[in-house]
C-alpha positions in Angstrom: -7.6 49.3 2.2 -8.7 51.2 -1.2 -7.5 49.6 -4.2 -5.5 52.6 -5.2 -3.4 52.1 -2.0 -2.4 48.6 -2.4 1.4 48.6 -2.9 2.6 47.3 -6.2 5.4 44.8 -5.0 4.9 41.8 -3.0 7.3 42.9 -0.4 5.6 46.0 0.1 2.3 44.4 0.0 3.3 42.0 2.9 4.3 45.0 4.8 1.2 46.8 4.5 -0.8 43.7 5.5 1.2 43.3 8.8 0.8 47.1 9.4 -2.9 46.6 9.4 -3.2 43.9 11.3 -0.7 44.9 14.0 -3.2 45.8 16.8 -5.7 43.2 16.1 -6.3 39.4 17.0 -7.0 37.7 13.9 -7.4 34.1 12.8 -6.3 33.9 9.3 -7.8 31.1 7.1 -5.5 30.1 4.0 -7.2 27.4 2.0 -5.9 25.0 -0.6 -2.2 26.1 -0.1 0.3 25.2 -2.6 3.6 25.7 -0.8 5.4 27.3 2.1 6.3 30.2 0.2 2.8 31.1 -0.6 1.8 31.4 3.0 4.6 32.6 4.7 4.1 36.2 4.0 0.6 35.9 5.2 1.6 34.6 8.5 1.3 37.1 11.6 4.0 36.5 14.2 2.3 38.8 16.7 1.0 37.3 19.9 -2.9 36.5 20.0 -3.0 35.7 16.2 -3.3 32.4 14.5 -3.5 30.9 11.0 -5.5 27.7 9.9 -4.0 26.3 6.6 -5.7 23.9 4.4 -3.6 22.0 1.8 -3.3 18.8 -0.2 0.4 18.7 0.2 1.3 16.6 3.2 4.8 18.4 3.6 3.6 22.1 3.7 4.4 22.7 7.5 5.5 26.0 8.1 8.0 26.5 11.1 5.9 26.1 14.4 2.8 24.9 12.9 1.3 21.7 13.9 0.0 19.2 11.6 -3.5 17.5 11.4 -4.3 15.0 8.7 -8.1 14.8 8.0 -9.0 11.5 6.5 -11.9 10.8 4.1 -14.9 10.1 6.5 -15.8 6.5 6.8 -19.3 5.2 5.4 -21.3 6.2 8.8 -19.7 9.7 8.8 -20.6 10.1 5.0 -23.9 9.2 5.4 -24.4 11.5 8.5 -22.8 14.2 6.3 -25.0 13.7 3.5 -28.1 13.8 6.0 -27.1 17.3 7.1 -27.2 18.6 3.4 -30.4 16.5 2.2 -32.2 16.0 5.3 -32.1 13.2 7.8 -35.7 12.1 6.9 -34.7 11.5 3.4 -31.7 9.4 4.3 -33.9 7.5 6.8 -36.4 6.7 4.2 -34.0 5.0 1.9 -30.7 4.0 3.8 -29.5 1.6 1.1 -29.7 4.2 -1.6 -27.8 6.7 0.9 -25.3 4.2 1.2 -24.8 3.6 -2.5 -24.8 7.4 -3.0 -22.1 8.0 -0.6 -20.0 5.2 -2.3 -20.5 6.7 -5.8 -19.2 10.2 -4.3 -16.0 8.5 -3.0 -17.0 9.6 0.7 -15.7 12.9 -0.4 -17.2 15.8 1.7 -17.1 18.2 -1.3 -18.9 15.8 -3.5 -21.5 15.2 -0.7 -22.0 18.6 -0.3 -22.8 19.1 -4.1 -25.4 16.1 -3.8 -26.8 18.2 -1.1 -27.2 21.3 -2.9 -28.6 19.7 -5.9 -31.0 17.8 -3.8 -32.1 21.3 -2.1 -32.4 22.8 -5.7 -34.7 19.8 -6.8 -36.2 18.4 -3.4 -38.7 16.1 -5.6 -36.1 14.5 -7.2 -35.0 12.3 -4.3 -31.9 10.2 -3.8 -32.8 7.4 -6.5 -32.5 10.1 -9.3 -29.4 11.5 -8.0 -27.8 8.2 -7.8 -28.9 7.1 -11.4 -27.1 10.0 -12.4 -23.8 9.3 -10.9 -23.8 5.5 -12.0 -22.8 6.5 -15.3 -18.8 6.8 -14.7 -18.3 8.9 -17.8 -20.7 11.4 -16.4 -19.9 11.4 -13.0 -17.6 14.5 -12.6 -20.2 16.4 -14.7 -22.9 15.6 -12.0 -20.7 16.5 -9.2 -20.8 20.3 -9.5 -23.3 22.9 -8.4 -22.8 26.8 -8.6 -19.3 27.4 -8.1 -18.6 24.0 -6.3 -16.9 21.3 -8.6 -14.8 18.2 -7.7 -13.3 18.5 -11.3 -12.2 22.1 -10.8 -10.8 21.4 -7.5 -8.7 18.4 -8.7 -7.9 20.6 -11.7 -6.1 23.2 -9.6 -3.2 20.5 -8.4 -3.4 18.8 -11.9 -2.4 22.2 -13.7 0.8 22.7 -11.2 2.2 19.3 -12.4 5.4 19.2 -14.4 4.4 17.5 -17.9 6.1 14.4 -17.0 4.3 13.9 -13.7 1.0 15.0 -15.5 1.5 11.9 -18.0 2.2 9.7 -15.1 -0.9 10.4 -13.5 -3.0 10.0 -16.7 -1.4 6.6 -17.8 -1.7 5.2 -14.2 -5.5 6.0 -14.2 -5.8 3.6 -17.1 -5.7 0.8 -14.6 -9.1 -0.5 -13.3 -7.7 -2.0 -10.2 -8.1 -1.1 -6.4 -4.2 -0.1 -6.2 -0.9 -0.9 -8.3 2.7 -1.7 -7.6 5.5 0.6 -8.9 6.7 -2.1 -11.4 3.3 -1.9 -13.0 3.4 1.8 -13.3 7.0 1.6 -14.5 5.8 -0.6 -17.7 2.9 1.5 -18.3 5.3 4.7 -18.4 7.9 2.9 -20.2 10.7 4.1 -17.9 12.9 2.8 -15.2 11.4 1.8 -11.7 13.4 4.4 -9.9 12.2 7.1 -12.2 8.6 6.1 -11.9 8.6 5.8 -8.2 10.0 9.4 -8.0 7.1 10.8 -10.1 4.6 8.7 -8.1 5.7 10.3 -4.9 5.6 13.6 -6.4 1.8 12.9 -7.1 1.4 11.9 -3.4 2.9 15.1 -2.4 0.6 17.1 -4.6 -2.4 15.1 -2.8 -3.2 13.4 -6.2 -2.3 9.8 -5.4 -2.2 8.0 -2.3 0.5 5.4 -0.8 -1.0 2.1 -0.1 1.7 0.2 1.1 5.5 -0.1 0.8 5.7 -0.1 -2.9 2.0 0.2 -4.0 -0.3 3.2 -4.8 -3.9 4.1 -5.1 -6.1 6.9 -6.6 -9.2 8.2 -4.8 -12.0 6.9 -7.3 -12.8 10.6 -8.2 -9.4 11.6 -8.8 -8.9 8.6 -10.8 -12.0 9.4 -13.0 -10.6 13.0 -13.6 -7.1 11.6 -14.5 -8.8 9.1 -17.0 -10.7 12.0 -18.6 -7.7 14.0 -19.0 -6.0 11.0 -20.7 -8.8 10.6 -23.1 -8.5 14.3 -23.9 -4.8 14.9 -23.9 -3.2 11.4 -25.0 -3.4 10.0 -28.5 -5.2 6.8 -28.7 -2.1 5.2 -30.2 0.0 6.1 -27.0 -2.7 4.7 -24.4 -3.1 1.5 -26.6 0.4 1.1 -26.7 0.8 1.6 -22.9 -1.9 -1.0 -22.2 -0.7 -3.5 -24.8 3.0 -3.0 -23.3 1.4 -3.8 -19.7 -0.3 -6.8 -21.0 2.8 -8.4 -22.4 4.7 -7.8 -19.3 1.7 -9.3 -17.1 1.6 -12.2 -19.5 5.3 -12.8 -19.2 5.1 -12.7 -15.3 2.3 -15.0 -15.4 4.3 -17.5 -17.5 7.0 -17.3 -14.9 4.6 -17.7 -12.0 3.1 -20.8 -13.6 6.5 -22.0 -14.1 7.2 -21.5 -10.7 4.1 -23.0 -9.2 4.0 -26.3 -11.7 6.4 -29.1 -10.1 7.2 -30.1 -13.5 7.7 -26.7 -14.8 5.7 -25.1 -17.6 6.4 -25.6 -21.2 4.3 -22.6 -22.1 7.0 -20.3 -21.1 9.1 -21.7 -24.0 6.1 -22.2 -26.4 4.6 -18.5 -26.3 7.4 -15.9 -26.5 6.7 -12.5 -25.3 8.9 -9.3 -26.0 9.1 -8.3 -22.1 10.8 -10.7 -19.5 8.4 -10.0 -16.9 9.1 -10.5 -13.1 11.0 -13.8 -11.8 10.3 -15.7 -8.7 12.6 -17.2 -6.0 10.0 -20.1 -5.6 6.4 -21.2 -5.8 5.2 -19.2 -2.5 6.5 -15.9 -4.0 4.7 -16.7 -7.1 1.4 -17.5 -5.3 1.9 -14.0 -3.2 2.2 -12.5 -6.6 -1.0 -14.0 -8.1 -3.0 -13.1 -5.2 -1.6 -9.7 -4.9 -2.4 -8.8 -8.6 -5.7 -10.9 -9.5 -7.9 -8.1 -10.0 -5.2 -6.3 -12.1 -4.7 -9.2 -14.4 -8.1 -9.9 -15.1 -9.1 -6.3 -15.6 -6.2 -5.7 -18.0 -6.3 -8.7 -20.3 -9.9 -8.5 -20.5 -9.8 -4.8 -21.4 -6.9 -5.0 -24.0 -8.1 -8.5 -25.6 -11.6 -7.2 -25.8 -10.7 -3.8 -27.3 -7.9 -4.7 -29.3 -8.5 -8.3 -30.6 -6.2 -7.7 -33.4 -3.2 -7.9 -31.3 -3.8 -11.7 -30.8 -5.5 -14.4 -32.9 -8.1 -16.6 -31.3 -5.6 -19.1 -30.5 -3.6 -16.9 -28.4 -6.6 -15.3 -26.7 -8.0 -18.7 -25.6 -4.3 -19.6 -24.3 -4.0 -16.4 -22.3 -7.6 -17.1 -20.8 -6.8 -20.5 -19.8 -3.4 -19.6 -18.2 -5.0 -16.7 -16.1 -7.9 -18.8 -14.8 -5.7 -21.7 -14.2 -2.9 -19.9 -12.4 -5.4 -17.9 -10.3 -7.3 -21.3 -9.3 -3.7 -22.9 -8.3 -2.9 -19.6 -6.2 -6.3 -19.7 -4.3 -6.0 -23.4 -3.8 -2.5 -23.2 -2.3 -3.9 -20.3 0.0 -6.3 -22.9 1.5 -9.2 -20.6 1.5 -12.2 -19.6 -0.7 -11.5 -15.7 0.0 -8.4 -13.7 0.3 -7.4 -10.3 1.1 -4.0 -9.5 -0.2 -2.5 -6.1 -1.0 -4.9 -5.6 -3.8 -7.8 -6.2 -1.9 -7.1 -4.6 1.5 -9.9 -2.0 0.8 -12.3 -4.6 1.4 -12.7 -6.1 -1.9 -12.9 -10.2 -1.8 -11.6 -12.7 -4.1 -14.0 -15.7 -4.6 -13.7 -19.1 -6.4 -14.9 -18.8 -10.1 -18.4 -20.0 -10.4 -19.2 -19.4 -6.6 -22.4 -17.6 -5.7 -21.5 -13.9 -5.4 -18.4 -14.3 -7.2 -15.9 -11.3 -7.7 -17.3 -9.3 -10.9 -13.5 -9.4 -11.9 -13.6 -13.1 -12.5 -16.5 -12.8 -14.9 -14.4 -10.9 -17.2 -12.4 -14.4 -17.7 -15.1 -15.3 -20.0 -14.4 -12.3 -22.3 -10.9 -13.7 -22.6 -12.2 -16.8 -24.7 -13.3 -16.1 -28.2 -16.8 -17.8 -29.0 
């Protein structure tokens, strides 16, 4: 249809579209749809026609449609996909580099395709050079673009559609350097009740920007988290980000004291000697406290190490040393009570392993404990 003949109103355009396609057998591809209202006028009701809709929104299922969820490919599939873009010979020559490159791309097909396009444009560069560029997290999104393909631009489409409070929730939750996080932690970061926080997080899940991890836990895809952290750096004042992290530190500190009190037979004097402005979580018994410690070990260490290293003025040396000692002692007690050197809790179900401090190949998170102790 000539541009001059396109009707002015959406209703008239839908009618013209149906007239033009009435006598044809057509497969309509609707990519990256945002809601049912957007696609409904484009769905043909005549026999012999079909539509394939791709979307990040899990609830977008028009009447009569069949829903298929396409997960992120596993490592083997992702390496094979990368091989189709770069050439199988290059993958076979450096399989370990290929695995690491796939991991840096979060096994995301678009990111793998971009790496393939860049490799084709610079055939002499090799997988090692590509990987080196991706290792710098602050530049990773910049590297994952080629021509009109961009991971950042793709995520940006969903981000721009968010209401301001939901966009803020996405940015602040991306400050966490942990595999996943519970609603209670997000509520402290956002400084609001848990029920409001959970509603915002569920909206992010609906937008395809956050993933449910268990009953009350969520996680970002690594590249989505990198995008949200970049938006936080650019949109949120430093003081607001610092306040959110310090608020969370105080909450985790208070909860840690409660856990230590619950797991020590004689109780803990530290809960009375060191006051904190937030109450933290309370535990019914030692088993419940141990479960929390094992689930949040990575979060505890990463948050304390980050805040106390970047904002040392918040606590003097004596308090920094006391916090570090408490974190290490509580985690050791929790691991000892579990009766094993490794543990896969809710925070480690993606394959991360918790190891005893000092053991060979110890979890890098535990090396952060050293940064809690002033020298």
